[in-house]
N, C-alpha and C positions, 0 to 999 in steps of 0.2 A: 152773138159775141159773148165770150166768157166774161163773168163778173165775179169780182172778189170783194171782200169786206175791207174797208179802209179803216185803219186803227190810228190812234195817236200813241205816243210813247208811254202814256200812262196805262195803256191796255184797253181804252174805251173804244167802242164802235162809233165812228163819226160819219158813217155813210157807206156807199158802195162805189166802186170804180169799174168802169167798163174798159176791158182790154182789147187791143187790136187782134182781131181773129187770125190775121195773117202771121202774127208773131207768137201769140200765146194760145192759139186754138187749132194748130195743125196736128195731123197724125205724126207722131214721132217716127223719124227714119232711123231704125236701129243700125242698119249697116253704116250710115254716115256717122252716127255717134261712135261706132267701133273704130272707124278709120281715123277720126279726129282725136279720140282718146289715145289710140295707138301712137299717133304722131306727136301728141303733147307729152306722153310718157317717154318716148324716144328722145325728145329734145331735152329732157331733164338729165340725161346721161352725159357725164363729162367727157367720156372717151379718152381719158388721159392715161389709160393702162399701157404698160410698156414692159416687155421682157427682152433682154439682150440676146442677140444671135451670136454665133461663134466668132464673127468678125468684130464684134463690139466688146467681147469679154476681155478683161485685162490678162495679159500673159499668153503663153502658148506659142511663142514665136519660134522656139527651137524644137526640132524633132526629138521626142523623149529618148529614144534609143535607135540604134542602127536598124536598117530595113531587114537584114537577114542575119541568121546565125545565133540569135538569142533564144529561140524556141518559143518566144511569145508572139502574139499577133502583131502585125505591123500597125504602127501608129504614126500619125503625122503631127499631132498636136495634143497637148493635155487639155485643151479647151474645146475638143470635139464634143458633140452632144452626149456621147455615151460615158463621158468622164464626169465625176462629181466636180461641180464648179464650172462645168462647160456651158456652152451656149444652149439656148432653147430652140428646138425645131418648130417652126411655124408658130411662134409665140405671139401674144397680142401686141399690136402696135397702135399708136394713137390714130383715132379715126373720128369722123363726125357721124353721129347716129341719126341726125335730123332727117325727117321725111317731108316731102313736099305735099301740101294740101292746097287745093284751089280755094280762092276767096269765096266763091259761091258755096262750096262745100262746108267751109267753116261757118258761114252765115246760116246755112240750113241746119247744121248741128246745134248752133245756139238757139235757133227757133224751136228745134225739137226738144232740147232739154228744158227750156222755159215752159213749153206746152205740157210736158210730162209733169213738171212741178205743179202747174195749175190743176191738171187732171187729178193728181194725187193729193191735192189740198196741202201742198208743201211750200206754197208761195204766200208770204204775208207782206202786205203793203202798208207802209206808214205814211201819214200825211207829211211828216217831217221828222228829222232826227237831229237834236241838238243837245250837247252836253255842256254844263257850266265849266267843268274842269276835266283834265285827262286822268280821271280816277277809275280804276277797275270796277269798283262797287257801283258806279253809275251805269255801266253797261250791263252788269249783272242784274241790276234793278229793272232795266228796260226789258231784258229777256224774261225775268220772273213775271213782270206785268203782263206779258203776252203768253205766259205758260210755255216758253220754248226751252228745250233742253237738248243735250247731245250736240252734234256738229251743226254749226250755224254759219252761213255766209251772210254778211251784211253788205248789201250793194248800195253804193252811193253814186250820184251823178258826177261828182268831182272830188278830188282829194281833200281829206279833212284830217289834219294832224291830231286834233283833240280826240276824235273818235278812234283813230288808228292807234294812238298811244294807250288809250283807255282799254281797248279790246285785246291788245297783244298778249296780255298775261292770262287771258281767259282760255282754258283748255278747250280745243275744238272749235273756237270762234275765229273766223278770218274776215278781214275787211278788204273789199275790192271796189274799184270804180267800174263803170260800165265798160270802159276800154280795156280793163284788165281782166274782165270776166273770162274764166276758163271753163270749158265744157267738163273737163276732168274734175276740177274742183267742185263744180256745181253738182255733179253726179255723186261726189264723195261725201257731200253733206246731207243731213236729213231735212234741213229747212233753209230756204232762201228768204232773207228779210230785206226787202227793197224799199227804198223811199219812192214817193210818188214821182219825183223828178227823175229818178233812175229809170222807172218804168216808161216815162214819156221819151226819155233819151233812147231806150231800146227800141221803141216804136218808130222813132225817127231814123235810126240807123238800119234796122232790119225790116221795117215795113215796106 
C-alpha cells in the first residue's frame, strides 16, 4: 500500500498515512485520462457561436435588377453569400459540445490521476486545514510552510468559505471539494494538497 507523509499546516511532519492501494496505487490508464480530459474540456465550450444565413440577414427581399438585358450576371438578392453583407454559407450555429463518458470511466480516470500524483510525489496530505480569517496571507503562509509553489490544488472534504475566500486571490491556487475534483484540473496543477478527511472521502467513493 502506498504511504505518504502526513503534515500539519505549520509544515511539520506528524506521521505517515497509509493510502488505499485501489485508489492511490493503480497503474494510470493513459487512454482513459485522455478521454475524460477531452470530455471535460469540451464541456467548457459555450457553443453560443452564430452566423446568419441568407434567410436571416436583414434586407434583400427585392431582386436587384431585371433578369436579362443589363449585361450583368443574374442576381436574385443582395443578401446572397457572394455579396458583401450577405449571408454566410455553412456558418457556425449554436451547438452542445459535451461528450458522454461513463461513470466507471470517470472513476477510473480519478483513480489514475490520484495514483500518478502519489507516484510523482506531488500529493501532500494535511492532518487538517483551518484558517482564522479569510486572508490571502494565511494561505500563502501555509504554502510556504510546506515549500509549495506554482500551481496548487487544495482539496477539501466539504465546502469551506474561509479557505475559498482566502485562496481565490493567490495566482495558480484553486480550492475544490472531493465532489468537485476535476481530472483536467488535477493534471494541470503541479501539486495536490489534500486534507486527511478528503483522502478518506476519496477512498470511500472510489475504493
